[in-house]
VEXTORMI-246116 format. One record per residue: residue number from 1; z, x, y of N, C-alpha, C in turn. Coordinates in Angstrom, 3 decimals. Each point is the difference from the previous one (the first is absolute). Example, Ala and Ser with C-alpha at 12.3 -4.5 7.8 and 13.67 -1.06 7.14 Angstrom:
VEXTORMI-246116
<atom 1 <7.800 13.190 -5.690> <0.000 -0.890 1.190> <0.000 0.900 1.200>>
<atom 2 <-0.720 -0.350 1.050> <0.060 0.820 1.190> <0.730 -0.770 1.090>>
This chain:
VEXTORMI-246116
<atom 1 <-31.762 -13.957 13.113> <0.425 0.105 -1.228> <0.667 1.594 -0.259>>
<atom 2 <0.352 -0.383 -1.358> <1.256 1.323 -0.060> <-0.816 0.772 -0.627>>
<atom 3 <0.423 1.378 0.585> <-0.163 1.017 -1.507> <0.469 0.579 -0.858>>
<atom 4 <-0.653 -0.180 -1.260> <1.205 0.437 -1.126> <0.138 1.758 0.006>>
<atom 5 <1.340 -0.029 -0.477> <0.325 1.422 -0.086> <-1.379 0.963 -0.597>>
<atom 6 <0.163 1.319 0.477> <-0.552 0.581 -0.476> <0.364 1.024 -1.216>>
<atom 7 <-0.399 0.712 -1.185> <0.034 0.576 -0.775> <1.234 1.234 0.795>>
<atom 8 <0.204 0.735 1.057> <0.063 0.873 0.644> <2.125 -0.594 -0.094>>
<atom 9 <-0.395 -1.240 0.734> <0.960 -0.359 0.378> <1.379 -0.582 -1.155>>
<atom 10 <-0.661 -0.378 -1.083> <0.439 -0.393 -1.240> <0.426 1.468 -0.292>>
<atom 11 <-0.989 1.225 -0.522> <0.762 1.107 -0.436> <0.913 0.433 1.265>>
<atom 12 <0.038 -0.161 0.933> <1.217 0.732 1.139> <1.149 -0.483 -0.867>>
<atom 13 <-0.318 -1.740 0.133> <1.309 -1.077 -0.189> <0.953 0.321 -1.197>>
<atom 14 <-1.047 0.238 -0.827> <0.463 0.637 -1.769> <0.685 1.412 -0.315>>
<atom 15 <-0.607 0.891 1.803> <1.008 1.322 -0.386> <1.158 -0.463 0.953>>
<atom 16 <-0.222 -0.765 0.672> <1.477 0.134 0.711> <1.050 -0.636 -0.747>>
<atom 17 <-0.538 -0.759 -0.703> <1.031 -1.040 -1.200> <0.405 0.884 -1.062>>
<atom 18 <-0.980 0.518 -0.360> <0.426 1.214 -1.457> <1.180 1.187 0.977>>
<atom 19 <-0.252 0.326 0.707> <0.883 0.482 1.265> <1.129 -0.072 -0.232>>
<atom 20 <0.604 -1.168 0.690> <0.676 -0.848 -0.124> <1.016 -0.030 -1.286>>
<atom 21 <-0.796 -0.609 -0.964> <0.707 -0.046 -1.356> <0.343 0.775 -1.022>>
<atom 22 <-0.468 1.800 0.674> <0.222 0.822 -0.575> <1.421 0.129 1.190>>
<atom 23 <0.186 0.029 1.214> <0.841 0.566 0.327> <1.706 -1.238 -0.056>>
<atom 24 <-0.363 -1.556 -0.718> <1.015 -0.663 -0.745> <0.112 0.383 -0.910>>
<atom 25 <-0.645 0.558 -1.190> <0.374 0.356 -1.013> <1.432 1.515 0.167>>
<atom 26 <-0.311 0.408 0.664> <1.042 1.154 0.546> <0.595 -0.441 0.471>>
<atom 27 <0.107 -0.810 0.581> <1.109 -0.798 0.482> <1.123 -0.898 -0.661>>
<atom 28 <-1.172 -0.233 -1.269> <1.055 -1.132 -0.977> <0.540 0.584 -1.069>>
<atom 29 <-0.085 1.519 0.140> <0.742 0.602 -0.881> <0.778 0.631 0.572>>
<atom 30 <0.241 0.381 1.445> <1.346 -0.132 0.996> <0.522 -0.528 -0.533>>
<atom 31 <-0.145 -0.975 0.613> <1.159 -1.587 -0.384> <-0.041 -0.007 -1.236>>
<atom 32 <-0.669 0.480 -0.994> <1.214 -0.165 -1.336> <0.586 0.619 -0.411>>
<atom 33 <-0.217 1.374 1.067> <1.124 1.278 -0.297> <0.806 -0.799 0.768>>
<atom 34 <0.301 -0.674 1.017> <1.157 -0.017 0.862> <0.801 -1.513 -0.714>>
<atom 35 <-0.797 -1.035 -0.652> <0.555 -1.035 -0.079> <0.795 0.808 -1.792>>
<atom 36 <-0.235 0.642 -0.278> <-0.062 0.617 -1.858> <2.137 0.785 1.356>>
<atom 37 <-0.239 0.659 0.794> <1.377 0.618 0.810> <0.621 -1.212 0.057>>
<atom 38 <-0.415 -1.098 0.544> <0.862 -0.672 0.351> <0.342 -0.877 -0.655>>
<atom 39 <-0.695 -0.012 -1.028> <0.400 -0.897 -1.393> <1.445 0.931 -0.501>>
<atom 40 <-0.186 1.396 0.244> <1.477 0.850 -0.596> <1.283 -0.086 0.816>>
<atom 41 <-0.543 -0.172 1.480> <1.003 -0.336 1.027> <0.261 -0.890 -0.663>>
<atom 42 <-0.333 -1.016 0.300> <0.542 -1.721 -0.434> <1.028 0.306 -1.436>>
<atom 43 <-0.401 0.708 -1.152> <0.490 -0.167 -1.003> <1.347 0.768 0.531>>
<atom 44 <0.188 1.073 0.824> <1.241 0.379 0.161> <0.804 -0.575 0.807>>
<atom 45 <-0.689 -0.599 0.347> <0.981 -1.248 1.072> <0.985 -1.078 -0.613>>
<atom 46 <-1.105 -0.226 -1.235> <0.299 -1.369 -0.948> <1.019 0.864 -0.853>>
<atom 47 <0.064 0.983 -0.387> <0.776 0.311 -0.192> <1.670 0.537 0.025>>
<atom 48 <0.209 -0.287 1.048> <1.016 -0.178 1.192> <0.437 1.000 0.444>>
<atom 49 <-0.955 1.632 0.668> <-0.011 1.084 0.568> <0.183 -0.210 1.240>>
<atom 50 <0.562 0.393 0.852> <-0.406 -0.065 1.406> <-0.952 0.609 0.782>>
<atom 51 <-0.506 -0.593 0.868> <-1.080 0.520 0.667> <-0.393 2.003 -0.076>>
<atom 52 <1.196 0.311 0.497> <0.070 1.538 0.277> <-0.393 0.579 -1.212>>
<atom 53 <0.997 -0.300 -1.476> <-0.117 0.577 -1.012> <-1.471 -0.965 -0.675>>
<atom 54 <-0.606 -0.824 0.135> <-1.732 -0.516 -0.013> <-0.856 1.234 0.783>>
<atom 55 <0.603 0.215 0.881> <-1.184 1.056 1.147> <0.072 1.421 -0.867>>
<atom 56 <1.405 0.178 -0.526> <0.361 1.439 -0.821> <-0.879 -0.001 -1.396>>
<atom 57 <-0.233 -1.042 -0.990> <-0.827 -0.762 -1.207> <-1.222 0.920 0.467>>
<atom 58 <-0.378 -0.789 0.787> <-1.747 -0.047 0.642> <0.167 1.713 0.366>>
<atom 59 <0.523 0.417 0.609> <-0.010 1.541 0.318> <0.038 0.709 -1.431>>
<atom 60 <0.729 -0.384 -0.725> <0.096 0.678 -1.116> <-1.337 -0.317 -0.792>>
<atom 61 <-0.698 -0.995 0.101> <-0.896 -0.410 -0.801> <-1.398 0.576 0.385>>
<atom 62 <0.428 0.833 1.479> <-1.176 0.743 0.472> <-0.435 -0.402 1.274>>
<atom 63 <0.292 -1.299 0.664> <-0.247 -0.453 1.211> <0.556 0.723 0.661>>
<atom 64 <-0.841 0.386 1.326> <1.129 0.845 2.075> <0.530 -1.242 -0.017>>
<atom 65 <1.234 0.893 0.407> <1.125 -1.044 0.678> <-0.494 -1.314 0.877>>
<atom 66 <-0.927 0.176 1.076> <-0.551 -0.832 0.960> <-0.581 -0.672 -0.943>>
<atom 67 <-0.651 0.078 -1.094> <-0.821 -0.922 -0.771> <0.707 -0.949 -0.928>>
<atom 68 <1.083 0.896 0.167> <1.193 -0.859 -1.505> <0.114 -1.301 1.026>>
<atom 69 <0.972 0.693 1.405> <0.866 -0.701 1.204> <-0.863 -1.238 -0.200>>
<atom 70 <-1.377 0.096 0.828> <-1.069 -1.033 -0.112> <-0.179 -1.192 -1.178>>
<atom 71 <-0.067 0.630 -0.869> <0.068 -0.867 -1.354> <0.757 -0.769 -0.006>>
<atom 72 <1.512 0.629 0.018> <1.089 -0.844 -0.706> <0.277 -0.908 1.423>>
<atom 73 <-0.220 0.476 1.605> <-0.576 -1.526 0.958> <-0.587 -1.237 -0.418>>
<atom 74 <-1.330 0.357 -0.604> <-1.106 -0.398 -0.517> <0.752 -1.167 -0.730>>
<atom 75 <0.518 0.434 -0.824> <0.741 -1.208 -1.379> <1.213 -0.405 0.838>>
<atom 76 <0.482 0.520 1.072> <1.529 -0.877 0.386> <-0.733 -0.996 0.653>>
<atom 77 <-1.230 0.171 0.830> <-0.513 -1.054 0.658> <-0.663 -0.583 -0.555>>
<atom 78 <-0.158 -0.164 -1.336> <-1.043 -0.799 -0.885> <-0.683 -0.609 0.248>>
<atom 79 <-1.390 1.029 0.296> <-1.342 -0.169 0.670> <-0.404 0.173 -1.493>>
<atom 80 <-0.349 -0.729 -0.852> <-0.615 -0.282 -1.103> <-1.649 -0.406 0.253>>
<atom 81 <-0.669 -0.527 -1.028> <-1.610 -0.111 0.048> <0.379 -1.661 0.466>>
<atom 82 <-0.810 -0.075 1.151> <0.259 -1.605 0.314> <-1.273 -0.901 -0.717>>
<atom 83 <-1.026 0.535 -0.930> <-1.210 -0.757 -0.354> <-1.094 0.161 0.808>>
<atom 84 <-0.075 0.335 0.637> <-1.065 0.041 1.365> <-0.918 1.199 -0.539>>
<atom 85 <-1.166 -0.115 0.153> <-0.841 1.254 -0.323> <-1.061 0.514 1.546>>
<atom 86 <-0.755 0.683 -0.223> <-1.239 0.405 1.641> <-0.948 -0.486 -1.090>>
<atom 87 <-0.296 -0.340 0.991> <-1.956 -0.238 -0.528> <-0.799 0.536 0.906>>
<atom 88 <-1.023 0.390 -0.290> <-0.971 0.248 1.155> <-1.206 -1.231 0.009>>
<atom 89 <-1.242 0.552 1.068> <-0.793 -1.441 -0.339> <-1.216 0.607 0.717>>
<atom 90 <-1.324 -0.512 -0.261> <-1.403 -0.211 0.594> <-0.137 -0.999 0.156>>
<atom 91 <-1.050 0.056 1.448> <-0.065 -0.703 0.893> <-0.961 0.130 0.607>>
<atom 92 <-1.248 -1.487 0.045> <-1.230 0.456 0.918> <-0.163 -0.534 1.787>>
<atom 93 <-0.311 0.802 0.749> <0.313 -0.582 0.778> <-2.010 -1.059 0.690>>
<atom 94 <0.344 -0.478 1.290> <-1.121 -0.596 -0.152> <-1.506 0.632 0.709>>
<atom 95 <0.373 1.390 -0.395> <-0.956 0.500 0.151> <-1.094 0.090 -1.430>>
<atom 96 <1.191 0.054 -1.079> <-0.602 0.287 -1.288> <0.618 1.244 -0.543>>
<atom 97 <0.600 0.653 0.692> <0.427 1.329 -0.374> <1.681 -0.287 -0.688>>
<atom 98 <-0.236 1.075 -1.175> <1.146 -0.295 -1.124> <1.108 1.061 0.706>>
<atom 99 <1.342 -0.459 0.605> <1.118 0.928 0.210> <0.896 -0.334 -0.736>>
<atom 100 <1.070 1.440 -0.521> <1.021 -0.278 -0.854> <1.742 -0.409 0.884>>
<atom 101 <0.928 0.136 -0.458> <0.959 -0.237 0.631> <0.490 0.996 0.716>>
<atom 102 <-0.183 0.875 -1.071> <-0.089 1.726 0.147> <-0.564 0.072 1.694>>
<atom 103 <-1.072 -0.498 0.390> <-0.805 0.420 1.001> <0.722 -0.602 1.085>>
<atom 104 <0.743 -0.843 0.166> <0.441 -0.861 0.959> <1.847 0.556 -0.162>>
<atom 105 <0.395 0.944 -0.704> <1.511 0.604 -0.172> <0.840 -1.179 -0.547>>
<atom 106 <-0.715 -1.362 -0.854> <0.896 -1.195 0.013> <0.254 0.102 -1.682>>
<atom 107 <1.194 -0.205 -0.426> <0.636 -0.203 -1.157> <1.097 -1.322 -0.186>>
<atom 108 <-0.808 -0.600 -0.981> <0.881 -1.442 -0.384> <1.176 0.477 -0.739>>
<atom 109 <1.280 -0.525 0.097> <0.459 -0.553 -0.831> <0.540 -1.315 -0.210>>
<atom 110 <-0.244 -0.383 -1.268> <0.508 -1.078 -0.437> <0.473 -0.358 -1.840>>
<atom 111 <0.305 -0.883 0.416> <0.654 -0.393 -2.159> <-0.778 -0.365 -0.709>>
<atom 112 <-1.049 -0.312 0.411> <-1.444 -0.771 -1.070> <-1.424 0.156 0.953>>
<atom 113 <-0.961 0.159 -1.117> <-1.161 -0.043 0.276> <-0.299 -0.929 1.495>>
<atom 114 <0.317 -1.221 -0.445> <-0.197 -1.165 1.322> <0.750 0.208 1.044>>
<atom 115 <1.185 0.746 0.033> <0.606 -0.074 1.085> <-0.821 1.404 0.942>>
<atom 116 <-0.455 1.105 -1.294> <-0.456 1.016 0.610> <-0.905 -0.500 1.334>>
<atom 117 <-1.154 -0.838 -1.023> <-1.176 -0.331 1.079> <0.250 -0.554 0.812>>
<atom 118 <0.513 -1.201 0.223> <0.589 -0.856 1.178> <0.690 1.097 0.862>>
<atom 119 <0.619 0.689 -0.406> <0.109 1.511 1.233> <-0.780 0.226 0.736>>
<atom 120 <-0.909 1.093 -0.724> <-1.554 0.524 -0.069> <-0.545 -1.152 1.059>>
<atom 121 <0.241 -0.777 -0.103> <-1.414 -1.256 0.798> <0.942 0.341 1.728>>
<atom 122 <1.380 -0.221 -0.144> <0.592 -0.072 0.906> <-0.068 1.112 0.888>>
<atom 123 <-0.258 1.384 -0.855> <0.335 1.076 0.812> <-1.585 -0.065 0.689>>
<atom 124 <-1.050 0.052 -0.859> <-0.603 0.230 0.828> <-1.517 -0.820 1.190>>
<atom 125 <0.874 -1.540 -0.465> <-0.443 -1.028 1.039> <0.996 0.251 1.138>>
<atom 126 <0.803 0.464 0.242> <1.237 -0.379 0.752> <-0.455 1.156 0.966>>
<atom 127 <-0.672 0.970 -0.424> <-0.367 1.297 0.576> <-1.043 -0.236 1.120>>
<atom 128 <-0.067 -0.042 1.281> <-0.945 -0.006 0.535> <-1.372 0.766 -0.052>>
<atom 129 <0.337 1.213 -0.093> <-0.400 1.170 -0.224> <-0.939 0.402 -1.424>>
<atom 130 <0.476 -0.944 -0.536> <-1.172 -0.152 -1.683> <-0.514 -1.405 0.300>>
<atom 131 <-1.578 0.415 -0.631> <-0.790 -1.419 0.571> <-0.245 -0.091 -2.012>>
<atom 132 <0.819 -0.833 -0.897> <-0.409 -0.339 -0.838> <-0.719 -1.441 -0.768>>
<atom 133 <-0.625 0.537 -1.216> <-0.641 -1.287 -0.097> <0.530 -0.936 -1.387>>
<atom 134 <0.646 1.083 -1.100> <0.490 -0.339 -0.943> <0.378 0.979 -0.765>>
<atom 135 <1.395 -0.309 -0.617> <0.430 1.163 -1.230> <-0.340 0.348 -1.357>>
<atom 136 <-0.857 0.955 0.113> <-0.474 0.278 -1.344> <0.690 0.273 -1.373>>
<atom 137 <0.934 0.799 -0.023> <1.116 0.187 -1.072> <1.562 0.450 0.893>>
<atom 138 <0.504 0.078 -1.180> <1.544 0.092 0.239> <0.365 0.670 -1.202>>
<atom 139 <0.993 1.455 0.113> <-0.012 0.368 -1.357> <1.613 0.910 0.484>>
<atom 140 <0.630 -0.279 -1.433> <1.490 0.689 -0.041> <-0.043 0.972 -0.029>>
<atom 141 <0.909 0.851 1.087> <-0.244 1.533 -0.207> <0.817 0.140 -0.945>>
<atom 142 <0.071 1.243 -0.837> <1.090 0.270 -0.798> <0.513 0.510 0.644>>
């Protein structure tokens, strides 16, 4: 017979999830700033300026030279968003203990909730060190 998760385990899981959500909010803010700078660099390049000129314009905008060069290279490499999102998940092991994907250092990248569910199943069922019973939830990371 399986043991149900204790209140302490659920609180621990909620705490871990809240820490990671806070971290991802900060990451989201940094990504938005990066995307803003990349869009500016892309605008300069689309306007017909050379890579060197685009770097100089970003420096004038207050970006460090090394960062400006990286942003221009990013635009030139055409590294846009591919529509994928990160997902965390929770699962229960065969002993009834709840686990978070953060507990096992796994984050899933997928383009849809359904794909994320399949990838989460694949991740936990293919690892012999994990004894999963079922996936409880999948959550898109902000």
